[in-house]
C-alpha positions as CSV (number, residue, x, y, z in Angstrom):
1,N,-132.5,50.6,-24.2
2,N,-130.3,51.0,-27.3
3,M,-131.2,54.6,-28.0
4,E,-130.4,55.7,-24.5
5,L,-127.1,53.9,-24.6
6,E,-126.2,55.6,-27.9
7,K,-127.0,59.0,-26.4
8,L,-124.7,58.3,-23.4
9,L,-121.9,57.1,-25.7
10,K,-122.2,60.3,-27.7
11,K,-122.4,62.5,-24.6
12,Y,-119.3,61.1,-23.0
13,K,-117.5,60.6,-26.4
14,I,-117.0,56.9,-25.9
15,P,-116.4,54.9,-29.1
16,P,-118.5,51.6,-29.2
17,D,-115.4,49.5,-29.8
18,E,-113.8,51.0,-26.6
19,L,-117.0,50.1,-24.6
20,E,-116.8,46.6,-25.9
21,K,-113.2,46.2,-24.8
22,V,-114.1,47.5,-21.3
23,L,-117.1,45.1,-21.0
24,K,-115.0,42.1,-22.1
25,S,-112.3,43.0,-19.5
26,I,-114.6,42.9,-16.6
27,E,-113.9,39.8,-14.5
28,T,-117.0,37.8,-13.5
29,S,-117.4,36.4,-10.0
30,P,-116.9,32.6,-9.5
31,P,-120.0,30.6,-10.3
32,K,-122.3,29.9,-7.4
33,Q,-124.2,26.9,-8.7
34,T,-123.2,23.5,-7.5
35,V,-121.1,21.5,-10.0
36,V,-122.6,18.2,-11.0
37,F,-120.0,15.7,-12.3
38,E,-120.7,12.2,-13.6
39,D,-118.1,9.7,-12.5
40,Y,-119.5,6.2,-13.2
41,F,-117.2,3.3,-12.6
42,E,-117.1,-0.4,-12.3
43,D,-118.9,-2.2,-9.5
44,K,-115.8,-3.2,-7.5
45,T,-113.9,0.1,-7.3
46,K,-112.3,1.5,-4.2
47,I,-112.3,5.2,-3.6
48,G,-110.3,7.3,-1.2
49,I,-111.3,10.4,0.7
50,I,-108.9,13.1,2.0
51,S,-109.6,16.6,3.2
52,D,-108.1,19.6,4.9
53,S,-104.5,19.0,4.1
54,H,-103.6,22.7,4.7
55,I,-100.4,22.3,2.7
56,G,-98.1,25.1,3.6
57,H,-98.9,25.1,7.4
58,K,-96.3,24.0,9.8
59,E,-98.6,21.3,11.2
60,F,-99.1,19.7,7.8
61,D,-97.7,16.1,8.2
62,E,-95.7,15.1,5.1
63,P,-94.7,11.6,6.5
64,F,-98.4,11.0,7.2
65,W,-99.3,12.1,3.7
66,K,-96.8,9.6,2.3
67,H,-98.3,6.9,4.6
68,M,-101.7,7.8,3.1
69,V,-100.4,7.5,-0.5
70,N,-98.9,4.1,0.3
71,K,-102.1,2.9,1.9
72,M,-104.1,4.0,-1.2
73,K,-101.7,2.0,-3.4
74,E,-101.9,-1.1,-1.1
75,N,-105.7,-1.0,-1.3
76,K,-105.7,-0.4,-5.0
77,V,-107.7,2.8,-4.8
78,T,-108.4,4.1,-8.3
79,R,-110.2,7.4,-7.4
80,I,-109.5,9.9,-4.7
81,Y,-111.7,12.8,-3.7
82,H,-110.3,15.9,-1.8
83,V,-112.9,17.8,0.2
84,G,-111.3,21.2,0.3
85,D,-108.6,23.3,2.0
86,V,-105.9,21.8,-0.1
87,L,-103.6,24.7,0.8
88,E,-103.3,26.6,4.0
89,G,-103.5,29.9,2.1
90,M,-102.7,33.2,3.9
91,S,-105.8,34.1,5.9
92,G,-104.8,37.5,7.0
93,R,-105.6,36.5,10.6
94,D,-103.2,38.1,13.0
95,G,-100.2,35.9,13.5
96,N,-101.2,33.4,10.8
97,I,-98.0,34.1,8.8
98,Y,-95.9,32.7,11.7
99,D,-97.8,29.4,11.4
100,L,-96.6,28.9,7.8
101,A,-93.8,26.6,6.6
102,H,-94.4,27.7,3.0
103,I,-95.3,31.4,2.5
104,G,-97.3,32.6,-0.5
105,F,-99.2,31.0,-3.3
106,S,-96.2,30.1,-5.4
107,R,-94.5,28.0,-2.8
108,Q,-97.7,26.4,-1.5
109,I,-98.9,25.3,-5.0
110,K,-95.5,23.9,-6.0
111,Y,-95.3,21.9,-2.8
112,A,-98.9,20.6,-3.3
113,S,-98.2,19.6,-6.9
114,R,-95.2,17.5,-5.8
115,L,-97.3,15.8,-3.1
116,F,-100.2,15.0,-5.5
117,N,-97.8,13.7,-8.1
118,M,-96.8,11.0,-5.6
119,F,-100.0,9.1,-6.7
120,D,-99.8,6.7,-9.6
121,K,-100.8,8.3,-12.9
122,D,-103.7,6.0,-13.4
123,V,-105.4,7.2,-10.2
124,K,-108.0,9.8,-10.8
125,I,-108.0,12.7,-8.3
126,F,-111.0,15.0,-7.9
127,G,-111.1,18.0,-5.5
128,I,-113.1,21.1,-4.5
129,N,-111.7,24.3,-3.1
130,G,-112.3,25.1,0.6
131,N,-112.4,28.4,2.3
132,H,-108.6,28.5,2.8
133,D,-108.1,27.8,-0.9
134,D,-110.5,30.5,-1.8
135,W,-108.5,33.1,0.1
136,Y,-106.5,33.5,-3.0
137,M,-109.7,34.0,-5.1
138,N,-111.9,36.1,-2.8
139,K,-110.4,37.5,0.3
140,N,-107.4,39.1,-1.4
141,N,-109.3,39.5,-4.7
142,G,-106.5,37.8,-6.4
143,G,-108.7,35.7,-8.8
144,V,-106.6,32.6,-8.3
145,S,-108.3,29.2,-8.2
146,V,-106.2,26.6,-6.4
147,G,-108.1,23.7,-8.0
148,E,-107.7,25.1,-11.5
149,E,-104.0,25.6,-11.0
150,L,-103.6,22.1,-9.7
151,E,-105.3,20.8,-12.9
152,H,-102.5,22.5,-14.9
153,R,-99.7,21.0,-12.7
154,V,-101.1,17.5,-11.9
155,K,-102.3,15.6,-15.0
156,N,-104.7,13.3,-13.2
157,Y,-106.3,16.0,-11.0
158,K,-109.7,17.4,-11.8
159,H,-111.2,20.5,-10.2
160,L,-114.9,20.2,-9.4
161,G,-115.6,23.7,-8.1
162,S,-115.6,25.7,-4.9
163,M,-117.1,24.6,-1.6
164,E,-119.3,21.9,-2.9
165,A,-119.9,19.5,-5.8
166,N,-122.3,16.6,-6.6
167,V,-120.6,13.5,-7.9
168,K,-122.9,11.1,-9.7
169,L,-121.5,7.6,-9.0
170,R,-124.6,6.1,-10.6
171,P,-127.7,7.6,-12.2
172,N,-129.4,7.2,-8.8
173,I,-126.5,7.6,-6.5
174,T,-125.0,11.1,-5.7
175,M,-122.1,11.8,-3.4
176,K,-122.0,15.4,-2.3
177,L,-118.6,16.8,-1.4
178,F,-119.2,19.7,0.9
179,H,-116.9,22.2,2.6
180,P,-118.8,24.5,5.0
181,N,-117.5,27.9,6.1
182,D,-118.7,28.2,9.7
183,G,-117.4,27.4,13.1
184,T,-117.1,23.9,14.5
185,A,-119.1,22.4,17.3
186,Y,-117.9,20.7,20.5
187,A,-120.1,17.7,19.8
188,T,-118.3,15.7,17.0
189,S,-121.5,14.6,15.3
190,Y,-123.5,17.8,15.5
191,K,-122.5,19.6,12.3
192,L,-122.8,16.5,10.1
193,Q,-126.2,15.6,11.6
194,K,-127.6,19.1,11.2
195,M,-126.4,19.2,7.6
196,I,-128.2,16.0,6.7
197,E,-131.3,17.2,8.6
198,S,-131.3,20.4,6.6
199,F,-131.8,18.7,3.2
200,S,-135.2,18.9,1.7
201,G,-137.0,15.7,0.8
202,G,-136.0,14.6,-2.7
203,E,-132.8,16.7,-2.6
204,K,-130.8,14.5,-0.3
205,P,-127.6,12.9,-1.6
206,E,-127.1,9.2,-1.0
207,I,-123.6,10.0,0.4
208,L,-122.4,13.3,2.1
209,V,-118.7,13.8,2.6
210,E,-118.0,16.9,4.8
211,G,-114.7,18.7,5.3
212,H,-113.7,21.8,7.2
213,Y,-114.2,20.7,10.8
214,H,-111.1,18.4,10.9
215,K,-113.3,15.6,12.5
216,S,-113.6,12.0,11.5
217,L,-116.9,10.2,11.8
218,Y,-119.4,8.0,10.0
219,M,-123.2,8.1,10.6
220,F,-126.3,6.9,8.8
221,C,-129.1,9.4,9.1
222,R,-132.2,9.9,7.0
223,N,-130.9,7.3,4.6
224,V,-127.8,9.3,4.0
225,H,-124.3,7.8,4.5
226,G,-122.5,10.7,6.2
227,L,-118.7,11.1,6.6
228,E,-116.7,13.7,8.3
229,A,-113.5,13.5,6.2
230,G,-110.8,14.2,8.8
231,T,-107.6,16.2,8.2
232,M,-104.0,15.7,7.1
233,C,-102.9,18.6,9.4
234,G,-102.1,18.4,13.1
235,Q,-103.8,20.5,15.7
236,T,-102.7,24.1,15.4
237,M,-102.1,26.5,18.3
238,W,-105.2,28.4,17.2
239,M,-107.3,25.2,17.4
240,R,-105.8,24.2,20.8
241,G,-106.6,27.6,22.1
242,K,-110.2,27.0,21.0
243,K,-110.2,23.5,22.4
244,I,-110.8,22.1,18.9
245,P,-109.4,18.6,18.2
246,A,-107.8,17.6,14.9
247,H,-108.7,14.0,13.8
248,K,-105.8,13.2,11.6
249,G,-106.8,10.6,9.1
250,F,-108.3,9.6,5.8
251,W,-110.9,7.2,4.4
């Protein structure tokens, strides 16, 4: 209570204004709740889905990225959703630094900004951070949000949070962007199916878009349209050693 706090302040000779400064300086952890974002649009609107670009890795495919941008333009896509792992990050895994074409946050974010600025300015881009992006926030305790930084550098990019976000396309239609943080499965459909099965009744999204696994798949299960979002990065040596495929592509 207040009286006990006052006694402690007197005992340790801490002025109240100094305590206030200390409390204000404490960094809070990233919010854990799922971001809900309303993005209502006209009936005939085309959206694009990309994920797991891992910009900064040697296997990131810039010509394929440019091909994707051109296809989005040809199909008159007006909204693009990125489902996490925008950057490769620097995981700290033994040997990971030798897999990088762009080392460090500064080089990776500058490269990513240039790539996202290839889209027309009237195209809205939304994204979530994946586990590789959040290395800069959590694993090295650097406090850097890749998505927030992209917002500053790319005018038509909006950051929707870390690991997942619910996008309301209509009052009764939710598209969940989800980036898990576990290992892949040898069966391509397994992780997406288990995720859809895990939803409680009444909490299911109408659309689930899943990143992280570098797989590409569509399924309809429990009245949920499920997408594995694919990847913009080729199969790495680490993935090949684990016999994990990389389904390069976009939606």
